[in-house]
C-alpha positions in Angstrom: 0.0 0.1 0.0 1.0 3.7 -0.2 1.7 3.2 3.5 5.1 2.1 3.1 6.0 5.0 0.6 5.5 8.0 2.8 8.6 10.5 2.8 10.7 11.0 5.9 10.1 14.5 6.8 11.8 14.6 10.2 10.6 17.0 12.9 9.6 19.8 10.4 6.6 21.7 11.9 7.0 20.0 15.3 9.4 20.0 18.3 9.2 16.3 18.9 11.4 13.6 17.5 10.5 10.2 16.2 12.5 8.6 19.0 11.0 10.8 21.6 7.4 10.2 20.4 8.1 6.3 20.3 9.7 6.4 23.7 6.9 8.3 25.1 4.4 5.7 23.8 6.3 2.8 25.4 6.5 4.4 28.7 2.8 5.2 28.5 1.7 1.8 27.4 4.0 0.3 30.2 2.4 2.4 33.0 -1.0 1.8 31.6 -0.4 -2.1 31.6 1.0 -1.9 35.2 -2.1 0.2 36.3 -4.6 -2.1 34.7 -2.9 -5.1 36.3 -3.1 -3.4 39.6 -6.7 -2.5 39.1 -7.6 -6.0 37.9 -5.6 -7.5 41.0 -3.1 -9.1 38.9 0.8 -9.3 39.7 2.5 -7.5 36.6 5.5 -9.9 36.7 3.4 -13.1 36.4 2.5 -14.7 32.9 -1.2 -14.1 33.0 -0.9 -10.3 33.1 -0.7 -7.4 30.8 2.7 -6.1 31.7 5.1 -9.1 31.5 3.8 -10.1 28.0 4.0 -6.6 26.8 7.6 -5.9 28.1 8.8 -9.5 27.1 7.7 -9.1 23.5 8.7 -5.4 23.3 12.2 -6.1 24.2 12.3 -9.3 22.1 11.0 -7.8 19.1 13.4 -4.8 19.5 16.3 -7.3 19.7 15.1 -9.4 16.8 15.2 -6.3 14.6 18.8 -5.8 15.0 19.3 -9.4 13.6 16.5 -9.6 10.8 16.8 -6.0 9.4 20.5 -6.5 8.1 19.2 -9.8 6.7 16.3 -8.1 4.7 18.8 -5.5 3.6 21.0 -8.3 2.3 18.2 -10.0 0.5 17.4 -6.6 -1.1 13.8 -6.4 0.1 13.7 -2.6 -0.3 10.4 -0.9 -0.9 9.4 -0.4 -4.6 8.2 3.0 -5.1 5.2 3.9 -7.2 6.2 6.3 -10.0 2.7 7.9 -10.1 2.9 8.7 -6.5 4.3 11.9 -4.7 7.8 12.7 -5.7 8.9 13.1 -2.0 8.1 9.4 -1.5 11.1 8.3 -3.5 13.3 9.1 -0.6 11.9 5.9 0.9 13.2 3.7 -1.8 15.3 0.9 -0.6 14.0 0.7 2.9 13.6 -2.8 3.8 10.0 -3.9 4.2 8.3 -7.2 5.1 9.4 -6.3 8.7 6.2 -8.1 10.0 8.1 -11.6 9.8 9.9 -11.0 12.7 7.9 -9.3 15.3 4.5 -11.0 14.6 5.5 -14.7 14.9 7.6 -13.8 17.9 4.8 -12.3 19.8 2.4 -15.0 18.8 4.8 -17.7 20.1 5.4 -16.0 23.5 1.6 -15.5 23.8 1.0 -19.3 23.2 3.7 -20.2 25.8 2.5 -17.8 28.5 -1.4 -18.9 28.0 -0.1 -22.4 28.3 -1.4 -23.1 24.8 -4.9 -22.1 25.5 -7.3 -23.4 22.6 -8.7 -20.0 22.0 -5.2 -18.5 21.8 -4.1 -21.1 19.3 -7.1 -20.3 17.2 -6.5 -16.5 17.0 -2.8 -17.2 16.6 -3.7 -19.4 13.6 -5.8 -16.8 12.1 -3.2 -13.9 12.7 -0.3 -16.0 11.1 -2.8 -16.9 8.2 -3.3 -13.3 7.4 0.3 -12.5 7.7 1.0 -15.3 5.3 -1.3 -13.5 2.8 0.6 -10.2 3.4 3.9 -11.9 3.0 2.7 -13.5 -0.5 1.7 -10.1 -1.5 5.0 -8.2 -0.4 7.0 -11.1 -2.1 5.2 -10.6 -5.4 6.0 -6.9 -5.0 9.7 -7.5 -4.6 10.0 -10.4 -7.2 8.3 -8.2 -9.8 10.0 -5.1 -8.9 6.8 -3.3 -9.1 3.9 -1.9 -6.6 1.7 -4.7 -7.7 1.7 -7.6 -5.6 -0.8 -10.6 -5.8 -4.1 -9.5 -7.6 -6.8 -7.9 -5.5 -9.2 -10.8 -6.2 -6.7 -13.4 -5.0 -5.9 -11.4 -1.8 -9.6 -11.2 -1.0 -10.3 -14.7 -1.9 -7.4 -15.9 0.6 -8.8 -13.5 3.3 -12.4 -14.8 2.9 -11.1 -18.4 2.9 -9.2 -18.0 6.1 -11.9 -16.1 7.8 -14.4 -18.9 6.9 -12.1 -21.4 8.4 -12.2 -19.4 11.5 -15.8 -19.0 11.4 -16.1 -22.8 11.0 -14.0 -23.3 14.1 -16.0 -20.7 16.2 -19.4 -22.3 15.1 -18.2 -25.8 16.3 -16.3 -24.7 19.3 -18.4 -21.8 21.0 -21.9 -21.8 22.4 -24.8 -20.2 20.8 -24.5 -17.0 22.7 -21.7 -16.0 20.4 -24.2 -14.8 17.9 -25.8 -12.4 20.4 -23.9 -9.0 20.2 -23.4 -7.6 23.5 -24.2 -3.8 23.8 -22.2 -1.8 26.4 -24.8 0.7 27.6 -27.8 -1.6 28.2 -28.1 -5.0 29.6 -29.4 -6.3 26.2 -27.7 -8.5 23.6 -28.6 -8.2 19.9 -29.6 -11.6 18.6 -28.1 -11.9 15.0 -28.6 -15.7 14.5 -27.3 -16.9 11.3 -26.5 -13.3 10.2 -23.7 -13.4 12.6 -21.4 -15.5 10.4 -21.4 -13.3 7.4 -21.0 -10.3 9.8 -18.0 -12.2 11.4 -16.4 -12.8 7.8 -16.7 -9.2 7.0 -15.3 -8.0 10.1 -12.2 -10.1 9.7 -11.5 -9.0 6.2 -12.6 -5.3 6.8 -10.4 -5.0 9.9 -7.3 -6.4 8.3 -7.6 -4.2 5.1 -8.4 -1.2 7.5 -5.0 -1.7 9.4 -3.3 -2.2 6.2 -4.3 1.1 4.9 -3.3 2.7 8.1 0.3 1.6 7.5 1.1 4.8 5.8 3.7 6.8 7.8 6.6 5.8 10.1 5.3 4.4 13.3 1.6 5.1 12.5 0.3 1.6 12.3 2.5 -0.1 14.8 1.7 2.6 17.5 -2.0 2.8 16.9 -2.4 -0.9 16.9 -0.3 -1.3 20.1 -2.8 1.1 21.8 -6.0 -0.7 20.6 -4.5 -4.3 21.3 -3.5 -3.1 24.9 -7.0 -1.9 25.5 -8.8 -4.8 24.1 -6.9 -7.0 26.2 -7.7 -5.0 29.3 -11.5 -5.1 28.6 -11.5 -8.9 27.9 -9.2 -9.8 30.8 -11.9 -10.9 33.5 -13.4 -13.6 31.2 -10.7 -14.4 28.8 -7.2 -14.1 30.7 -5.5 -16.2 27.8 -6.6 -13.8 25.1 -5.6 -10.9 27.2 -2.0 -12.2 27.3 -2.4 -12.6 23.4 -3.4 -9.0 23.1 -0.7 -7.7 25.5 2.1 -9.7 23.6 1.2 -8.5 20.2 1.0 -5.1 21.5 4.5 -5.5 23.0 5.6 -6.9 19.6 4.3 -3.7 17.9 6.3 -1.4 20.5 9.4 -3.5 19.7 8.9 -3.1 16.1 8.4 0.6 16.7 12.0 0.9 17.9 13.0 0.5 14.2 9.8 1.7 12.6 9.7 5.2 14.1 10.5 8.3 12.0 12.9 7.8 10.3 12.1 4.3 9.6 14.7 1.5 9.2 12.1 -1.1 8.3 8.5 -1.1 7.1 6.1 -3.8 8.4 4.6 -4.4 4.9 1.5 -6.4 4.5 3.1 -9.2 6.3 2.5 -7.1 9.5 -0.4 -5.0 8.9 -2.9 -7.7 7.5 -1.7 -9.9 10.5 -2.5 -7.2 13.2 -5.9 -6.5 11.7 -6.9 -10.2 11.7 -5.7 -10.5 15.3 -7.7 -7.6 16.5 -10.9 -8.9 14.8 -10.5 -12.5 15.7 -10.1 -11.7 19.5 -13.1 -9.2 19.2 -15.2 -12.0 17.6 -14.1 -14.7 20.0 -14.8 -12.5 23.0 -18.2 -10.9 22.0 -16.3 -7.4 21.8 -17.4 -6.1 18.4 -18.6 -2.9 19.8 -15.4 -2.2 21.6 -13.5 -3.3 18.5 -15.6 -0.7 16.4 -14.7 2.1 18.9 -10.9 1.0 19.1 -10.6 1.0 15.3 -12.0 4.4 14.8 -8.7 5.7 13.1 -8.6 2.7 11.0 -12.3 3.2 10.0 -11.8 6.7 9.2 -8.9 6.1 7.1 -10.9 3.2 5.2 -13.8 5.5 4.6 -11.5 8.1 3.2 -10.3 5.8 0.5 -13.8 4.7 -0.3 -14.9 8.3 -0.3 -12.0 9.3 -2.6 -12.7 6.5 -5.1 -16.3 7.0 -5.3 -16.3 10.7 -5.6 -13.7 10.4 -8.4 -15.9 7.9 -10.2 -19.0 10.0 -9.8 -17.4 13.3 -11.1 -15.7 11.6 -14.0 -16.2 13.4 -17.2 -16.1 12.7 -21.0 -12.4 12.8 -20.7 -12.4 9.9 -18.4 -10.9 12.1 -15.4 -12.7 12.7 -12.2 -12.3 15.2 -9.4 -10.6 14.3 -6.1 -12.2 14.8 -2.8 -8.8 14.7 -1.0 -5.5 15.7 -2.1 -4.6 11.8 -1.7 -6.1 8.9 0.1 -5.8 7.6 2.9 -6.4 10.4 5.0 -2.9 10.6 6.4 -1.5 11.3 3.0 -4.0 14.3 2.6 -3.0 15.7 5.9 0.6 15.5 4.7 0.0 17.1 1.5 -1.9 20.0 3.3 1.4 20.8 5.2 1.4 18.3 8.1 4.7 16.6 9.0 4.9 13.0 9.5 5.2 13.4 13.2 2.4 15.8 13.5 0.1 13.3 11.9 1.5 10.4 14.0 1.2 12.4 17.3 -2.3 13.4 16.7 -3.4 9.8 15.7 -1.8 8.5 18.8 -3.6 10.9 21.0 -7.1 10.0 19.2 -6.2 6.3 19.5 -5.3 6.8 23.2 -8.7 8.7 23.9 -10.6 5.9 22.1 -9.1 3.4 24.3 -10.0 5.4 27.5 -13.6 5.6 26.3 -13.7 1.9 25.7 -12.2 1.1 29.0 -14.7 3.5 30.6 -17.7 1.7 29.0 -16.2 -1.6 30.1 
C-alpha cells in the first residue's frame, strides 16, 4: 500500500522527534499495563498479566530487529516506489519491507507459551499467522516483480475470505450459541443476530485487516495505533478471557518493539506481512470474546482511514467527465497522506493519531 511509501519529513513543524514520540508511547503503555494489572488484581510480573507479555515481546522484538533487518537488507527487500505517487516518496526507496516476519511470529509464540497453549489463543494465533502469510505473499510478489503490484486484489480477497471462513467454522463448532448475540455496552441487552452473525464475522475479519493495512502509511503510524488498540482490548476482555488478554498484550508489545525500528525515520516497514496480521488479530479476538462494539470504537482511526479511501474513489468515479478524469475529494487517500500534502509533517500526523487512539481506548475502558 502507499503506507510504505511516505517520505521522511523529520521533525519539520513540530518539536518532537521520532525517537521521543516512540519512547513516550512505550512508557505510557507500560504504565497503563501496570496500572490495569493493579486494578485487575493481577501481579504485573506473572505470565497471566498485561505487563510481562508486553515488556517481554517489546524487548524481544526490538532485539530481533537488529538481527533480521540487516538480513532483509542483504536480501534486497527494499520497498518498490510507485512512480505515479508523490515524488517525495522516492526518498523511502530501498528501505526494507516485510518487517512483520520477525515481530508478529515472535509475539504469537510468546503468547502461546505464556497462556499454556490455550485453545482459543491457538485459534486466534492461527488466524493471525494466516493473514500474515497472505501479506507475505503480496510483499514477496511486489519485490519479485519489482513493481508496486503484488498478488491480484481478487486473489488477496479470496484468501482473506477463505481463512475467515475457516476461523468462523471453528467458532461455530467450538463456541456456544450465545456468541451470535452481540453484547451492547450501555444496556443489559444483547442483539440476537442468529445466522446473520457469520457473514458479519467474515466481513469484520476482512475489513479490519484491510483497514489496518491502509493505516500503515507513515513511519510508526500503524505500529503505534495498533499497539494502543490491542492493549485496551486485552484489558477489556481480561476478566473472562485471560489467555486472550495475554495474546493482546504480547502482540501490543511486539508492535512496540517493532516501533524501535519503524519510528521516524524508519529503518524497516512492516509491509502487508505485518499489517494484515495485526488487523486479523484484533478482529479474531473481538469475535471470540463478543467485543465487536469495543472493536468498532478502538478501530476509529482505521475506520476513518478506510472511509477516506472509499470516499475518494467514489467521488472520483461520480465526477468522471467525457475525458475519463474525475475530481478528487482529498489531495490523496488515505487521510494521513491528505494531511501530509496539506502541510502536516509525518510526526504531527502520528502524534495526533496516537492521541486520538488513546482517547478511544479510554472511552472503551470506561464503557467496560
